[in-house]
C-alpha positions as a printed Julia matrix, in Angstrom:
117×3 Matrix{Float64}:
 131.4   87.96  130.45
 129.88  84.48  130.92
 131.62  82.15  133.4
 133.24  80.01  130.71
 134.69  83.09  129.01
 135.93  84.42  132.35
 137.6   81.08  133.06
 139.35  81.19  129.7
 140.48  84.77  130.27
 141.94  83.71  133.65
 143.76  80.72  132.08
 145.21  82.95  129.37
 146.43  85.37  132.05
 148.01  82.57  134.07
 149.86  81.28  131.02
 151.21  84.72  130.23
 152.33  85.31  133.82
 154.0   81.9   134.01
 155.86  82.46  130.73
 157.02  85.89  131.92
 158.14  84.53  135.3
 159.97  81.63  133.61
 162.11  84.24  131.87
 162.56  86.3   135.03
 161.05  89.37  133.38
 159.25  92.23  135.06
 156.14  93.69  133.49
 158.21  96.7   132.4
 160.87  94.51  130.78
 158.25  92.56  128.85
 156.62  95.8   127.76
 159.99  97.05  126.52
 160.48  93.8   124.58
 157.25  94.54  122.69
 158.81  97.81  121.6
 156.4   99.58  123.9
 153.41  98.5   121.82
 151.94  96.92  124.97
 152.16  98.88  128.21
 153.0   97.21  131.49
 149.49  98.02  132.78
 147.89  96.36  129.76
 150.07  93.25  130.22
 149.14  93.25  133.9
 145.45  93.42  132.95
 145.92  90.36  130.73
 147.7   88.48  133.51
 144.99  89.31  136.05
 142.22  88.23  133.69
 140.74  91.73  133.63
 141.18  91.98  129.89
 141.6   89.27  127.25
 144.35  89.69  124.7
 143.63  89.4   121.0
 145.65  87.62  118.34
 147.82  90.66  117.58
 148.74  91.05  121.24
 149.41  87.33  121.62
 151.74  87.47  118.61
 153.6   90.46  120.05
 153.94  88.84  123.48
 154.99  85.51  121.97
 157.72  87.22  119.97
 158.84  89.22  123.02
 158.98  86.11  125.2
 160.44  83.82  122.53
 159.46  80.7   124.47
 155.76  80.25  123.73
 153.53  80.43  120.69
 150.58  82.8   120.32
 148.31  79.74  120.16
 149.67  78.53  123.5
 149.11  81.93  125.14
 145.52  81.95  123.88
 144.94  78.39  125.18
 144.49  77.07  121.65
 147.52  74.79  121.76
 148.62  73.0   124.91
 151.86  71.95  123.21
 152.97  75.53  122.6
 155.95  75.53  124.95
 159.19  75.43  123.01
 162.04  73.24  124.17
 165.4   74.84  124.85
 166.68  73.48  121.52
 163.66  74.88  119.68
 164.21  78.26  121.33
 167.86  78.21  120.28
 166.95  77.32  116.7
 164.28  80.02  116.61
 166.77  82.55  117.96
 169.26  81.69  115.21
 166.51  81.93  112.6
 165.37  85.34  113.85
 168.95  86.64  113.99
 169.69  85.56  110.4
 169.25  87.78  107.38
 166.89  86.76  104.56
 169.55  84.64  102.86
 170.44  82.86  106.1
 166.77  82.19  106.87
 166.3   80.66  103.44
 169.34  78.42  103.99
 168.09  77.36  107.43
 164.67  76.49  106.05
 166.21  74.52  103.2
 168.45  72.6   105.63
 165.53  71.88  107.94
 163.43  70.58  105.05
 166.26  68.32  103.9
 166.91  66.99  107.39
 163.2   66.56  108.07
 162.84  64.63  104.81
 165.7   62.32  105.79
 164.21  61.68  109.23
 160.83  60.85  107.74
 162.26  58.49  105.14
């Protein structure tokens, strides 16, 4: 792997480790949150920069963590950290059924339209 790619792989690993530590999760707990789709050794390899995660893995880890976006984990978006309010809103959205999600999206669009106007 060229130096620039290795540096990116290391930065991705550091972001993942920091996000996991911010939540106080062990590697095993994070693995369990992915439904076991990512083993603790694979997550550890990502964190150590031994292996670079792909988009599917970043999506799974982002969902398991709930506090960062896949783009942030992959160093594509430096604004990927969600505020506490955004995390709360996302949690409510994810907990809602299809009807509730539709209502939340409609409300957000209406409120967003009012704020912009």
